[in-house]
C-alpha positions as CSV (number, residue, x, y, z in Angstrom):
1,M,-129.8,82.6,-93.9
2,V,-128.3,83.4,-96.9
3,A,-126.9,86.9,-96.1
4,M,-125.4,85.5,-92.9
5,N,-123.5,82.9,-94.7
6,A,-122.0,85.4,-97.0
7,G,-121.0,87.7,-93.8
8,A,-119.7,84.8,-92.2
9,W,-117.7,84.1,-95.2
10,L,-116.3,87.3,-95.9
11,L,-115.6,87.7,-92.0
12,N,-113.5,84.7,-92.3
13,L,-111.6,85.8,-95.2
14,A,-110.7,88.9,-93.3
15,S,-109.8,86.8,-90.3
16,P,-108.7,83.4,-91.1
17,G,-110.3,81.0,-88.5
18,F,-113.4,83.2,-87.7
19,T,-115.7,80.5,-88.3
20,S,-114.6,78.2,-85.7
21,I,-116.4,80.8,-83.0
22,L,-119.5,80.0,-84.9
23,K,-119.6,76.2,-85.0
24,L,-121.8,74.3,-82.9
25,D,-119.8,72.8,-79.8
26,P,-121.6,71.6,-76.8
27,N,-118.9,71.9,-74.6
28,L,-118.2,75.3,-75.5
29,I,-121.9,76.4,-75.1
30,R,-122.0,74.6,-71.6
31,Q,-119.2,76.9,-70.8
32,G,-121.4,80.0,-71.7
33,E,-120.9,80.5,-75.5
34,F,-125.2,80.1,-76.3
35,W,-124.5,82.1,-79.6
36,R,-123.3,78.9,-81.2
37,L,-126.6,77.4,-80.7
38,I,-127.6,79.8,-83.9
39,T,-124.5,80.7,-85.3
40,F,-123.5,77.3,-86.5
41,L,-126.4,77.8,-89.2
42,F,-124.0,80.6,-90.7
43,V,-120.9,78.3,-91.3
44,P,-120.2,78.7,-95.0
45,P,-119.1,75.4,-96.9
46,N,-115.4,74.5,-96.3
47,S,-114.5,74.8,-99.8
48,A,-116.2,77.9,-100.5
49,H,-114.4,79.4,-103.4
50,P,-116.1,82.6,-104.1
51,I,-117.8,81.6,-107.2
52,F,-119.1,78.3,-105.9
53,L,-120.3,80.0,-102.6
54,L,-122.1,82.5,-104.9
55,L,-123.7,79.8,-106.8
56,F,-124.3,77.7,-103.7
57,L,-126.2,80.9,-102.0
58,W,-127.9,81.8,-104.8
59,F,-129.4,78.1,-105.4
60,L,-130.1,78.0,-101.5
61,W,-132.2,81.5,-102.0
62,S,-133.8,80.3,-105.0
63,I,-135.0,76.7,-103.5
64,G,-136.2,78.4,-100.0
65,D,-138.2,81.2,-102.3
66,A,-139.9,78.2,-104.3
67,L,-140.6,76.1,-101.3
68,E,-141.9,79.6,-99.3
69,E,-144.2,80.2,-102.5
70,V,-145.7,76.7,-102.3
71,W,-145.8,76.0,-98.5
72,G,-146.0,79.7,-97.0
73,S,-143.6,80.7,-94.3
74,F,-145.0,79.5,-91.5
75,H,-144.4,75.7,-92.9
76,L,-140.9,76.4,-94.2
77,N,-140.0,78.0,-91.0
78,L,-141.0,74.9,-89.1
79,F,-139.5,72.7,-91.5
80,F,-136.2,74.3,-90.9
81,L,-136.9,74.6,-86.9
82,I,-137.3,71.1,-86.5
83,G,-134.1,70.3,-88.9
84,I,-132.4,72.7,-86.4
85,L,-133.5,71.5,-83.3
86,A,-132.8,68.0,-84.1
87,V,-129.2,69.1,-85.0
88,I,-128.5,70.7,-81.6
89,L,-129.9,67.6,-79.8
90,T,-128.1,65.3,-81.7
91,A,-124.9,67.5,-80.8
92,F,-125.5,67.4,-77.3
93,F,-126.7,63.6,-77.1
94,W,-124.2,61.9,-79.8
95,G,-121.2,64.3,-79.1
96,S,-119.1,62.2,-81.4
97,A,-121.7,62.8,-84.3
98,P,-120.4,65.3,-86.1
99,V,-123.0,67.8,-87.1
100,N,-122.9,70.7,-89.4
101,P,-125.5,73.0,-91.4
102,F,-124.6,71.4,-94.9
103,Y,-126.9,68.6,-93.7
104,L,-129.7,71.1,-93.0
105,Y,-129.7,72.6,-96.4
106,N,-129.4,69.2,-98.0
107,S,-132.9,68.4,-96.4
108,L,-134.0,71.9,-97.8
109,F,-132.9,70.6,-101.2
110,L,-134.6,67.3,-101.3
111,A,-137.7,69.0,-99.8
112,F,-137.5,71.3,-103.0
113,A,-137.2,68.1,-105.5
114,T,-140.0,66.3,-103.5
115,T,-142.2,69.2,-103.9
116,L,-141.4,70.4,-107.4
117,P,-139.6,67.1,-109.1
118,D,-140.1,68.3,-112.7
119,Q,-138.1,71.4,-112.3
120,K,-134.9,71.6,-114.2
121,V,-131.5,72.8,-113.2
122,F,-128.4,73.6,-114.9
123,F,-125.0,72.5,-113.8
124,F,-122.1,74.8,-114.2
125,P,-120.5,74.6,-116.5
126,I,-122.7,72.0,-118.3
127,P,-125.6,73.8,-120.0
128,I,-127.9,70.6,-120.1
129,P,-131.0,70.8,-118.1
130,L,-131.2,68.2,-115.7
131,S,-134.5,66.9,-113.6
132,V,-134.2,68.1,-110.2
133,R,-135.4,64.8,-108.7
134,W,-132.5,62.8,-110.6
135,V,-129.9,65.5,-109.0
136,A,-131.9,65.3,-105.5
137,G,-131.1,61.2,-105.9
138,I,-127.3,61.6,-106.6
139,S,-127.1,64.3,-103.8
140,S,-128.6,61.8,-101.3
141,A,-126.6,59.0,-102.5
142,L,-123.7,61.1,-102.3
143,L,-124.9,62.3,-99.0
144,F,-125.2,58.9,-97.4
145,L,-121.9,57.5,-98.8
146,P,-119.3,58.1,-96.3
147,V,-121.8,56.5,-93.8
148,F,-120.4,53.2,-94.8
149,F,-116.9,54.0,-94.0
150,E,-117.8,56.1,-90.7
151,I,-121.2,55.0,-89.4
152,S,-120.7,57.8,-86.7
153,L,-121.9,60.2,-89.2
154,L,-125.4,58.6,-89.5
155,P,-127.0,60.5,-86.3
156,G,-125.9,63.9,-87.7
157,I,-127.0,63.4,-91.3
158,L,-130.4,62.1,-90.0
159,A,-130.5,65.0,-87.8
160,G,-130.2,67.3,-90.6
161,L,-133.0,65.4,-92.4
162,A,-135.2,65.5,-89.2
163,G,-137.7,68.3,-91.2
164,Y,-137.5,66.5,-94.4
165,L,-138.4,63.2,-92.5
166,A,-141.2,64.8,-90.6
167,F,-142.9,66.4,-93.4
168,Y,-142.7,63.4,-95.8
169,L,-142.1,60.2,-94.4
170,P,-145.7,60.2,-92.7
171,P,-147.7,60.6,-96.5
172,F,-144.9,58.2,-97.8
173,L,-145.7,55.4,-95.1
174,A,-149.7,56.2,-95.6
175,G,-149.2,55.9,-99.1
176,W,-147.6,52.3,-98.4
177,I,-150.1,51.2,-96.0
178,D,-153.2,52.1,-98.4
179,R,-151.3,49.9,-101.2
180,F,-150.9,46.9,-98.9
181,R,-154.5,47.2,-97.4
182,S,-155.8,47.4,-101.2
183,R,-154.3,44.3,-102.1
């Protein structure tokens, strides 16, 4: 995933507009451009200055590696596959809902923060360790903030978070049900 993002960024640098042939577009998929079902995952962030892209890719690699260590390869792949399928289905059934891989990467970050909440991260250029749970909380708030101005973003965001919801919502709800039963 990391290598493909870097490769797509380099190809886009060499040939501006290259990433437009990678984006998830249901109309073009119906016309036979089936590669878009996978290649949308490799579209790098729009504001990808080389330094920020390297930091993003390094962080993506780090959290993916940490989750794979805790969960194992199967569960990490299942987590990501659930999100990918949800994003693809959302793109086809809610054509107006913008979908992009950023929401999938954010779900990976939320899973990392939920699984390893006491990990510390350093933000460039501030050399202060921050708990990943707080960074994830702020990140989630910023992720949902645009929904207040454009509700059509909600299906795409929820689709990107499908893996996170599938893994963490059932235990969360079970905990709440147990709390109410014990009262």
